[in-house]
ZAVO-89440 format. One record per residue: residue in one letter; x, y, z of N, C-alpha, C in turn. Coordinates in steps of 0.05 Angstrom, whole numbers, plus 32768, in hexadecimal, padded with zeros to 4 digits. Layout:
N
aXYZXYZXYZ
...
END
This chain:
119
m89378A3C8E4889218A2F8E3E89298A128E39
r891889FF8E3C891D89E78E3B891189D88E25
k891F89C88E13891289BD8DFE8907899E8E05
s88F189978DFA88E689818DFF88F0896B8DEC
p88F489538DF588FC893C8DE188ED89388DCA
f88D389418DCC88BF893D8DB788C689518DA0
s88CF89698DA388D589798D9088EC89738D81
s890189668D90891A895E8D84891489458D6F
l890389348D7888FB891D8D6788ED89278D51
l88DB89398D5388CA89438D3E88DC89518D28
f88F3895F8D318903896D8D218913895A8D12
a891C89448D1D893089318D11891B89208CFD
l8902891A8D0088F1890E8CEE88EC891E8CD6
l88E789378CD988E0894A8CC588F8894E8CB3
a891189518CC0892789538CB18930893B8C9F
s892A89248CA98930890D8C98891C890A8C82
v890289118C8788F0890D8C7388F789228C5B
s88FF893A8C658905894F8C50892089478C3F
i893289398C4C894D89328C3C894289198C2B
a893389068C35892D88F08C24891988F98C0C
a890A890D8C0F88FB89178BF7890C89248BE5
s891F89338BEC893089438BD9894489328BCB
a894D891A8BD98960890A8BCF895488F58BBA
a893C88EF8BBD892D88DA8BAB892A88E68B8F
e892D88D68B7D892A88DF8B5D890E88E48B58
p890988F98B4888F089028B4188E288E88B30
p88C888E38B3688BD88CD8B2588BE88D48B06
k88C588BE8AF888C488C38ADB88AC88BF8ACE
a88A788D08ABB888C88D38AAF888C88BE8A9B
e887888AB8A98887988978A83886F88A38A6E
t887D889C8A57887288A58A3E885A88948A34
a884A88A08A2A883288908A1E883A88828A02
k883488698A038839885989EC881F885789DB
p8822885989C0880C885989AF8801883D89B0
v87E6883D89B087D7882489AF87D388198992
v87DE8800898C87DC87F7897387C687E28970
t87B387E98962879C87D4895E879C87CA8943
q879387B2893F878F87A68925877387A28920
p876B87A88906874F87A588FE874587868903
v872B8787890C871F876C890F8714876088F8
q871D874788F28711873A88D986FA872B88E1
p86E4873088D386CC872188D986D1870388D2
v86C586F288E386C786D688E086AF86CC88D1
q86B286BB88BA869B86B088AD8692869788BF
a867A869588C88672867E88D58668866A88C7
t865F867088AB8653865D889A866586478891
q8681864C888D86908638887F86AA86358890
p86B0861C889B86C6861788AC86E1861C889B
a86F4862688AB870D8629889F871B86108894
q87288611887A873285FA8870874D8601886A
p876285EF886C877B85F48862877C85F48844
a878E8606883B878E8606881C879B85EE8813
a879085E287FB879D85C987F487B685D087E1
p87C985BD87E587E185C587D787DD85C387B8
v87F285D487AA87ED85D2878C87F885B98780
k87EB85AC877087F38594876588048599874D
v881A858C874C882F858E8737883085768728
d882C8577870C882F855E86FD884B855B86F3
l8858854686FE8874854186F68878853F86D9
n8865853686C88866853386AD8864854C869B
t8859856386A88855857B86978863859386A1
a8869859086BB887585A986C8889085B186BD
d889585C986BA88AF85D386B388C285D586CC
a88D985DD86C788EE85E086DE88E785F386F1
a88DE860B86E788D3862286F688BB861E8709
t88A8860B86FF88908603870E889985F28721
l88AC85DE871E88B585CA873388C485D9874A
e88D585ED873F88E485FE875188D0860C8769
r88BE8618875A88AB8628876A8899861C877D
d888C86058771887785F68781887E85E28793
l889785D88790889F85C0879F88B385C987B6
l88B085BD87CF88C285C187E588DE85B687E3
g88F485C387E5890E85B787E5891985B387C8
i890985BE87B4891585B98799891C85D6878F
g893785D6878B894085EF877F894685EB875E
a895285FF8754895486028736896585E5872E
t897985DD873B898885C68732897985AC8731
k896785A88747895685908747894285918736
a893785A88732892185AC8721892A85A58705
k893F85AE86FB894C85A886E18951858A86E0
a8959857F86F58960856186F38946855286EF
i8931855986FC8915854F86F7890F854F86D9
v8910856586CE8908856B86B3891B8559869F
d8935855786A6894A854986968943852C8697
y893B852386AE8936850686B3891B850086A2
r8909851286A388EE850C869488F5850B8676
q8908851D866F890E851D864F891D85048649
a892C84FC8659893E84E28652892E84CA8658
h891D84C78669890F84AE867088F184AC8669
g88E684C2866088C984C1865888BB84CB8670
p88A084CC866F888F84D68686889284C5869E
f888C84CF86B5888B84C286CE887484AF86D1
a8878849986D88862848586DB8853848B86F7
s88618492870B885784968725886884AC8732
v885E84B78749886E84CA8758888584BF8763
d888384A5876B889B8496877788B184948765
e88B08495874A88C38496873788D684B1873B
l88CE84C1874888E084D9874C88F784D3875C
l88F484BE8769890E84B4877B892584AE8765
e891D84A8874D8935849F873B894684B98730
v893C84D28737894884E9872F895F84F08746
k897584F38737898D84F7874A89898511875A
g898D85108776898985268785896F85268796
i895B8515878E894285138797894184FC87AB
g893C850087C6893C84E887D8892284E587E3
t891D84D287F6890384CC880088F884E3880F
a890B84F4881F88FF850C882D88F4851E881C
t88FF8526880488F6853A87F588DB852F87E5
l88DA851587E188C2850C87D588AD850C87E7
e88AE85058801889A8506881588928521881B
k88A28533881E889C855088218888855B880D
n888A854F87F2887D855987D98868854587D0
r8863853087DC8851851887D18835852687CE
a882C853587DF880E853F87DD8810855587C3
r8825856187BE8826857587AA88298568878F
l8831854E878C883B85448771882585308765
s88258530874A8816851D873B882685138724
a881F84FC8719882A84F28701881684EA86EC
n880784FC86E187F384F786CF87FD84F586B1
END
């Protein structure tokens, strides 16, 4: 009995498909990730959003703890120096007089100018 070239080609094709299918890795099942949602905050359309005004600190009445808490770049040492300066020289006449305190420079003053008053 004589084999046809078609059956040989068909056998070769089916054998290669079978080998490729068995050699391939099984597909990995993807784990479902939980969906995290955040509650929606209603937007009030009647009033436009305004930035909060910075807290005003009076250089003539604030204690060291208040100065340290409410001013940027002012730690315990500089806050104590401000209070000591006020006790030695009297009340501040203006916010710019803060530059006379040792350790306070123009950069610190400018960062805090909107937060300061000298009443």
